[in-house]
C-alpha positions as CSV (number, residue, x, y, z in Angstrom):
1,M,-307.1,-101.1,47.5
2,F,-308.3,-103.2,50.4
3,L,-310.9,-104.9,48.3
4,A,-308.3,-105.8,45.8
5,Q,-306.3,-107.8,48.4
6,A,-309.1,-109.1,50.5
7,R,-310.4,-111.1,47.5
8,T,-307.1,-113.1,47.5
9,T,-306.4,-113.2,51.3
10,P,-307.3,-116.6,52.9
11,G,-309.5,-116.3,56.0
12,I,-311.1,-112.9,55.2
13,H,-314.7,-112.7,54.1
14,V,-315.9,-109.3,53.1
15,M,-319.5,-109.8,54.1
16,A,-320.8,-106.4,53.1
17,V,-319.8,-103.1,51.6
18,A,-321.8,-100.0,52.5
19,D,-321.6,-96.8,50.5
20,L,-323.9,-93.7,49.9
21,S,-324.1,-95.1,46.3
22,A,-324.6,-98.8,45.9
23,P,-323.7,-98.6,42.2
24,R,-320.4,-97.0,43.1
25,A,-319.6,-99.7,45.6
26,L,-320.5,-102.4,43.0
27,Q,-318.1,-100.7,40.5
28,A,-315.3,-100.6,43.1
29,L,-315.7,-104.4,43.5
30,R,-315.7,-105.0,39.8
31,N,-312.7,-102.7,39.2
32,T,-310.7,-104.7,41.7
33,G,-311.4,-108.1,40.1
34,W,-314.5,-109.4,41.9
35,V,-316.8,-111.5,39.7
36,E,-320.6,-111.3,39.7
37,E,-320.9,-114.6,41.6
38,Q,-319.0,-113.1,44.5
39,I,-321.3,-110.1,44.9
40,S,-324.7,-111.7,44.2
41,A,-326.0,-111.9,47.8
42,A,-329.5,-110.5,48.3
43,S,-329.2,-110.0,52.1
44,F,-326.7,-110.0,54.9
45,T,-327.9,-113.5,56.0
46,Q,-327.3,-114.9,52.6
47,A,-323.9,-113.2,52.3
48,L,-322.9,-114.8,55.6
49,S,-324.0,-118.3,54.7
50,S,-322.8,-118.3,51.1
51,G,-319.5,-116.5,51.5
52,T,-320.6,-113.7,49.1
53,T,-320.6,-110.0,49.5
54,H,-323.7,-107.9,50.1
55,V,-323.7,-104.3,48.8
56,T,-325.9,-101.8,50.6
57,E,-326.6,-98.1,51.3
58,D,-327.7,-98.9,54.8
59,V,-324.6,-98.7,57.0
60,E,-326.5,-99.0,60.2
61,A,-327.9,-102.3,59.2
62,M,-324.5,-103.5,58.1
63,I,-322.9,-102.7,61.4
64,A,-325.7,-104.5,63.3
65,A,-325.8,-107.5,61.0
66,D,-325.2,-110.9,62.5
67,G,-321.8,-112.4,61.7
68,V,-319.8,-109.2,61.4
69,D,-316.5,-109.2,63.4
70,V,-314.7,-106.1,62.1
71,I,-315.8,-102.8,60.5
72,V,-313.4,-100.8,58.3
73,E,-314.4,-97.1,58.4
74,A,-313.0,-95.4,55.3
75,T,-315.2,-92.4,54.7
76,G,-312.7,-89.7,55.6
77,N,-315.5,-87.6,57.1
78,P,-314.7,-87.0,60.8
79,G,-318.3,-86.5,61.9
80,V,-319.6,-89.6,60.1
81,G,-316.6,-91.6,61.4
82,I,-317.5,-90.7,65.0
83,H,-321.1,-91.9,64.5
84,H,-320.0,-95.1,62.8
85,A,-317.5,-95.8,65.6
86,L,-320.1,-95.4,68.4
87,R,-322.5,-97.7,66.5
88,C,-319.7,-100.3,66.2
89,F,-319.0,-100.1,70.0
90,Y,-322.7,-100.4,70.7
91,H,-322.9,-103.6,68.6
92,G,-319.6,-105.0,69.9
93,R,-317.7,-104.7,66.6
94,H,-314.0,-104.2,66.3
95,L,-313.2,-101.0,64.3
96,V,-310.3,-100.3,61.9
97,M,-310.3,-96.5,61.6
98,V,-308.9,-95.6,58.2
99,N,-310.6,-92.3,58.8
100,V,-307.6,-90.6,60.5
101,E,-309.5,-87.3,60.3
102,A,-311.9,-88.7,63.0
103,D,-309.0,-90.1,65.0
104,A,-307.1,-86.8,65.1
105,L,-310.3,-85.0,66.2
106,V,-311.5,-87.4,69.0
107,G,-309.4,-90.6,68.8
108,P,-308.4,-90.6,72.5
109,L,-312.1,-90.7,73.6
110,L,-313.0,-93.2,70.9
111,A,-310.3,-95.5,72.1
112,R,-311.5,-95.2,75.6
113,R,-315.1,-96.0,74.6
114,A,-313.8,-99.0,72.7
115,R,-312.0,-100.3,75.7
116,E,-315.1,-99.9,77.8
117,A,-317.1,-101.9,75.2
118,G,-314.4,-104.6,75.1
119,V,-313.6,-104.2,71.4
120,V,-310.5,-103.1,69.4
121,Y,-310.2,-99.6,68.0
122,S,-307.3,-99.4,65.6
123,L,-305.4,-97.2,63.2
124,A,-305.1,-98.8,59.7
125,Y,-302.0,-100.7,58.9
126,G,-300.7,-99.5,55.5
127,D,-301.4,-95.9,56.3
128,Q,-298.4,-94.2,57.7
129,P,-299.5,-93.6,61.3
130,A,-299.9,-97.3,62.1
131,L,-296.6,-98.1,60.4
132,I,-294.9,-95.4,62.5
133,C,-296.5,-96.8,65.7
134,E,-295.0,-100.2,64.8
135,M,-291.5,-98.7,64.5
136,V,-291.8,-96.9,67.8
137,D,-292.9,-100.1,69.6
138,W,-290.0,-101.9,68.0
139,A,-287.4,-99.3,69.1
140,R,-288.8,-99.2,72.7
141,A,-289.1,-103.0,72.9
142,T,-285.4,-103.3,72.0
143,G,-284.4,-100.8,74.7
144,F,-283.7,-97.7,72.6
145,E,-284.8,-94.2,73.4
146,V,-287.1,-92.9,70.7
147,I,-286.0,-89.5,69.7
148,C,-288.4,-88.8,66.8
149,A,-290.8,-90.6,64.6
150,G,-292.6,-89.6,61.4
151,K,-292.9,-89.7,57.7
152,G,-291.9,-88.0,54.5
153,T,-293.8,-85.7,52.2
154,K,-293.3,-83.0,49.5
155,Y,-293.3,-79.7,51.3
156,L,-292.4,-76.0,50.7
157,P,-293.6,-73.2,53.0
158,E,-295.7,-71.6,50.3
159,Y,-297.8,-74.8,50.0
160,H,-299.8,-73.8,53.1
161,A,-301.7,-71.3,51.0
162,S,-302.5,-73.9,48.3
163,T,-306.1,-74.2,47.2
164,P,-308.0,-76.7,45.0
165,D,-307.4,-74.3,42.1
166,T,-303.6,-74.3,42.5
167,V,-302.9,-77.8,43.8
168,W,-302.1,-79.4,40.5
169,E,-299.3,-76.9,39.8
170,H,-297.5,-78.1,43.0
171,Y,-297.9,-81.7,41.9
172,G,-296.9,-81.1,38.3
173,F,-300.0,-83.0,37.0
174,T,-301.5,-82.1,33.6
175,D,-305.2,-81.6,33.1
176,E,-305.2,-84.9,31.2
177,Q,-303.6,-86.8,34.1
178,V,-306.1,-85.4,36.6
179,E,-309.0,-86.3,34.4
180,A,-307.7,-89.8,33.6
181,G,-307.1,-90.6,37.2
182,G,-310.3,-89.1,38.5
183,L,-308.2,-87.2,41.1
184,N,-309.9,-85.2,43.9
185,P,-308.4,-81.7,44.2
186,R,-309.5,-81.2,47.8
187,M,-308.0,-84.5,48.9
188,F,-304.7,-83.9,47.2
189,N,-304.7,-80.3,48.4
190,S,-304.9,-81.6,52.0
191,F,-301.8,-83.6,51.3
192,I,-299.9,-80.6,49.9
193,D,-301.0,-77.8,52.2
194,G,-299.7,-79.7,55.3
195,T,-303.1,-80.6,56.8
196,K,-302.8,-84.3,56.3
197,S,-299.3,-84.4,57.7
198,A,-300.5,-82.6,60.8
199,I,-303.5,-85.0,61.2
200,E,-301.3,-88.1,60.8
201,M,-298.7,-86.8,63.3
202,A,-301.4,-86.0,65.8
203,A,-302.6,-89.6,65.5
204,V,-299.0,-90.9,66.1
205,A,-298.5,-88.6,69.1
206,N,-301.7,-89.7,70.7
207,A,-300.9,-93.3,70.2
208,T,-297.2,-93.4,71.2
209,G,-296.8,-90.7,73.9
210,L,-294.5,-88.7,71.7
211,T,-295.3,-85.0,72.0
212,P,-295.5,-82.4,69.3
213,S,-293.3,-79.3,69.3
214,P,-295.0,-76.1,70.4
215,E,-293.8,-74.7,67.1
216,G,-295.7,-77.3,65.1
217,L,-294.2,-79.3,62.3
218,G,-291.0,-77.9,60.8
219,F,-290.8,-80.1,57.7
220,P,-287.0,-80.1,57.6
221,P,-285.5,-81.4,54.3
222,A,-284.0,-84.8,54.9
223,G,-283.3,-88.0,52.9
224,A,-282.9,-91.5,54.3
225,D,-279.2,-91.0,55.0
226,D,-279.8,-87.6,56.8
227,L,-282.4,-88.7,59.3
228,A,-280.0,-89.4,62.2
229,A,-278.4,-86.0,61.9
230,V,-281.5,-83.9,61.2
231,C,-284.0,-85.6,63.4
232,R,-282.1,-85.2,66.7
233,P,-282.3,-82.4,69.3
234,R,-281.1,-78.9,68.5
235,E,-278.6,-79.0,71.3
236,D,-276.9,-81.9,69.5
237,G,-277.0,-80.3,66.1
238,G,-280.3,-81.4,64.8
239,S,-283.6,-79.7,64.1
240,L,-285.9,-81.0,66.9
241,H,-287.3,-78.8,69.6
242,H,-287.0,-81.7,72.1
243,P,-286.4,-85.5,72.0
244,G,-289.4,-87.7,72.0
245,T,-291.4,-85.9,69.3
246,V,-292.9,-86.3,65.9
247,E,-291.8,-84.7,62.7
248,V,-292.4,-84.8,58.9
249,V,-289.4,-84.5,56.6
250,S,-289.6,-82.8,53.2
251,S,-288.4,-84.4,49.9
252,L,-287.5,-80.8,48.7
253,E,-284.9,-78.4,49.9
254,R,-286.3,-74.9,50.5
255,N,-285.0,-73.8,47.1
256,G,-287.1,-76.5,45.5
257,R,-284.2,-78.9,44.7
258,S,-285.0,-82.6,45.3
259,V,-283.5,-84.2,48.4
260,E,-281.2,-87.1,47.6
261,R,-282.8,-90.5,48.6
262,D,-285.9,-88.7,49.8
263,L,-288.5,-90.4,52.0
264,R,-291.6,-88.9,50.4
265,W,-293.6,-92.1,50.5
266,G,-292.0,-93.6,53.6
267,V,-291.9,-93.6,57.4
268,Y,-289.0,-93.6,60.0
269,V,-288.0,-93.6,63.6
270,T,-284.8,-92.1,65.0
271,F,-283.4,-93.5,68.2
272,K,-280.4,-93.2,70.4
273,A,-277.9,-95.8,71.7
274,P,-278.1,-96.0,75.5
275,T,-274.5,-97.1,75.9
276,D,-271.1,-96.8,74.3
277,Y,-271.3,-100.5,73.6
278,A,-274.6,-100.1,71.6
279,A,-273.1,-97.2,69.7
280,R,-270.2,-99.4,68.8
281,C,-272.6,-102.0,67.5
282,F,-274.2,-99.4,65.3
283,S,-270.8,-98.8,63.7
284,E,-269.9,-102.5,63.4
285,Y,-273.2,-103.3,61.7
286,G,-273.1,-100.5,59.2
287,L,-275.9,-98.3,60.5
288,V,-275.9,-94.7,59.2
289,T,-275.4,-92.5,62.3
290,D,-274.9,-88.8,63.1
291,D,-271.4,-87.6,63.8
292,S,-271.5,-88.7,67.4
293,G,-272.3,-92.3,66.5
294,F,-275.1,-92.4,69.0
295,Y,-278.1,-91.4,66.9
296,T,-279.4,-93.6,64.1
297,A,-282.6,-94.3,62.2
298,L,-284.7,-97.1,60.9
299,Y,-286.9,-96.3,57.9
300,R,-289.3,-97.9,55.5
301,P,-289.3,-96.2,52.0
302,Y,-292.8,-97.1,51.0
303,H,-296.3,-97.7,52.5
304,L,-298.9,-99.7,50.6
305,I,-302.0,-98.1,52.1
306,G,-305.1,-100.3,51.5
307,L,-303.1,-103.2,50.1
308,E,-301.8,-103.8,53.7
309,L,-305.0,-103.1,55.6
310,G,-305.7,-106.8,56.1
311,I,-303.0,-106.8,58.8
312,S,-305.2,-104.6,61.0
313,V,-308.2,-106.8,60.3
314,A,-306.3,-109.9,61.3
315,H,-304.8,-108.3,64.5
316,A,-308.2,-107.1,65.6
317,A,-310.1,-110.3,64.9
318,L,-307.5,-112.9,65.8
319,R,-305.3,-111.3,68.5
320,G,-307.6,-108.6,69.9
321,E,-304.9,-106.1,69.3
322,A,-304.7,-102.7,67.5
323,T,-302.1,-101.7,65.0
324,G,-301.9,-98.3,66.7
325,S,-304.5,-96.7,69.0
326,A,-304.7,-93.5,71.0
327,T,-303.6,-93.8,74.6
328,G,-304.0,-90.1,75.5
329,F,-304.7,-86.6,74.1
330,R,-301.2,-85.1,73.3
331,G,-301.5,-83.7,69.8
332,D,-304.2,-81.6,68.2
333,V,-304.7,-80.2,64.7
334,V,-306.2,-76.7,64.6
335,A,-307.5,-74.5,61.8
336,A,-305.2,-71.7,60.6
337,A,-306.2,-69.1,58.0
338,K,-304.7,-69.5,54.5
339,R,-305.5,-65.8,53.8
340,D,-307.2,-62.9,55.5
341,L,-310.7,-64.2,56.4
342,A,-313.6,-61.8,56.9
343,A,-316.5,-62.1,59.4
344,G,-319.4,-63.7,57.7
345,E,-317.3,-66.0,55.5
346,E,-318.0,-69.8,55.6
347,L,-315.1,-72.1,56.4
348,D,-314.8,-75.0,53.9
349,G,-312.6,-77.4,55.9
350,E,-309.7,-79.7,55.1
351,G,-308.2,-79.2,51.7
352,G,-310.3,-76.1,50.9
353,Y,-309.8,-72.5,50.2
354,A,-309.9,-70.9,53.7
355,V,-307.9,-72.9,56.3
356,Y,-305.3,-75.5,56.7
357,G,-304.5,-77.7,59.7
358,R,-301.5,-77.1,62.0
359,L,-300.2,-79.5,64.6
360,M,-299.7,-78.3,68.2
361,P,-299.6,-79.8,71.7
362,A,-303.1,-80.6,72.9
363,E,-302.6,-78.6,76.1
364,N,-301.7,-75.5,74.0
365,S,-304.8,-76.0,71.8
366,L,-307.0,-76.1,74.9
367,V,-305.5,-73.0,76.4
368,L,-306.0,-71.1,73.1
369,G,-309.5,-72.4,72.6
370,A,-308.4,-73.3,69.0
371,L,-311.0,-74.8,66.6
372,P,-310.0,-78.3,65.4
373,I,-309.6,-78.6,61.7
374,G,-312.1,-81.5,61.8
375,L,-314.9,-79.2,62.7
376,A,-313.9,-76.2,60.4
377,H,-316.3,-77.1,57.6
378,G,-319.6,-75.5,56.7
379,I,-319.6,-73.0,59.6
380,E,-319.7,-69.2,59.5
381,L,-317.0,-66.9,60.9
382,R,-318.2,-64.4,63.5
383,N,-314.8,-62.6,63.6
384,A,-312.2,-61.8,61.0
385,V,-309.0,-63.9,61.2
386,A,-305.7,-62.8,59.7
387,T,-303.5,-64.9,57.4
388,G,-301.6,-67.5,59.5
389,E,-303.6,-66.9,62.7
390,F,-305.5,-69.7,64.4
391,V,-309.3,-69.9,64.2
392,R,-310.8,-70.2,67.7
393,W,-314.1,-71.6,68.9
394,S,-315.2,-68.0,69.8
395,D,-314.6,-67.0,66.1
396,V,-317.3,-69.2,64.7
397,A,-321.0,-69.8,64.9
398,I,-321.2,-73.6,65.5
399,D,-324.0,-75.8,66.5
400,E,-323.0,-77.3,69.9
401,G,-325.7,-79.9,69.6
402,Q,-324.1,-81.7,66.7
403,E,-322.8,-85.2,67.6
404,P,-319.1,-84.6,66.6
405,V,-319.1,-81.2,68.4
406,R,-320.6,-82.7,71.5
407,F,-318.1,-85.6,71.4
408,R,-315.2,-83.3,70.9
409,R,-316.3,-81.1,73.8
410,E,-316.6,-84.2,76.0
411,M,-313.0,-85.2,75.2
412,E,-311.8,-81.7,75.9
413,Q,-313.5,-81.7,79.3
414,W,-312.1,-85.1,80.1
415,S,-308.6,-83.8,79.2
416,R,-308.9,-80.8,81.4
417,T,-310.1,-82.8,84.4
418,E,-308.0,-86.0,84.1
419,G,-304.9,-84.9,82.2
420,M,-303.5,-85.5,78.8
421,G,-302.7,-89.1,79.2
422,E,-304.7,-92.2,80.0
423,P,-308.0,-91.7,81.9
424,S,-307.6,-92.3,85.6
425,G,-308.1,-95.9,86.7
426,T,-307.1,-97.5,83.5
427,A,-304.1,-99.6,82.6
428,R,-301.5,-98.2,80.4
429,M,-301.4,-99.5,76.8
430,S,-298.7,-99.5,74.2
431,S,-299.4,-97.8,70.8
432,T,-300.5,-101.2,69.4
433,G,-303.0,-101.7,72.2
434,R,-301.1,-104.3,74.3
435,L,-301.5,-104.0,78.0
436,V,-298.1,-103.1,79.5
437,E,-298.9,-102.5,83.1
């Protein structure tokens, strides 16, 4: 999607594309309208001088190549994403992290390393977390108290047990649709079983200072006109554990009926009028509020994913700003058992058959010793774990020498010694990376 728009965006030169399979990358370019003359460069140097695009399987060489300003990391693999990020910082490259899996795992420490290197580390505009961060900054900059921020999705409680074998039943796709679209069952299963929602809300919490509920995501059913009433604190009649949190609203009622004017593809922020005067303005300008008139919402019904990614590239390269970046470790996504798991079984990670990701406050995760979902792949269980229970570090046989494990352990240690927010001695940043004090 990014390649489709980058080709027609003035000022952007896609100097190189790196993929495990060069033919696959070439096909992606061709599928999105690139002509052979645009992808004929034989080297990075020729690509830079001629304005063409070099295709390579050597990502290390691409990151190090002269002339590169911004790297877009879109692998979706958290361990790989961490490695690429550290190479970007070493070579002084700004990084747009489409790989929100890596951000949820270690984003706060990556953001810190980027600041130390003098480069931008950014969430990807077009993906929902960056759009939510923008809304939170808007509300705060206009003087409103942010009550809740989040997104919509299709959710029912039974979806947590979904596997790649059952995922298409929940979407209602036929075998023909799946084959024609080349759809990845594990990726789509991560969307439906709640893992991707948890990962994205952890990214938002870590970037904005909003804090997850200790109960995790509740997925209350709510349409666009219900946000103000639903996404407000319980003591005021809503569903929230506390004000200043993140939540994902469902496009389905618990009986499976579709919510009217659902926000399945959208993002939102609910906020509160600080004065009677502001609440009266809400009424006079036609805002949909709760029954008190003080809570209201701003929402966007759609997100365009990679089609909008160029906004992040421009912000990083031209303004030195992020479109969302972690400012502390506040939300974590931990592995929970989809079924009774026996000792000796191997975990298969996000979107798989064994575990799904649940959001929790980072401080709770550290106390529990819970295993992050980003590391719950290809490792053996030492202990049995019952359905719905969290997997802990002590339950698995994991190689502590692996780069993503070491980096995660470093972040946990920093969090224990310096707190959940900004590292000591650094200035406070907004969610978009602007210095605010």
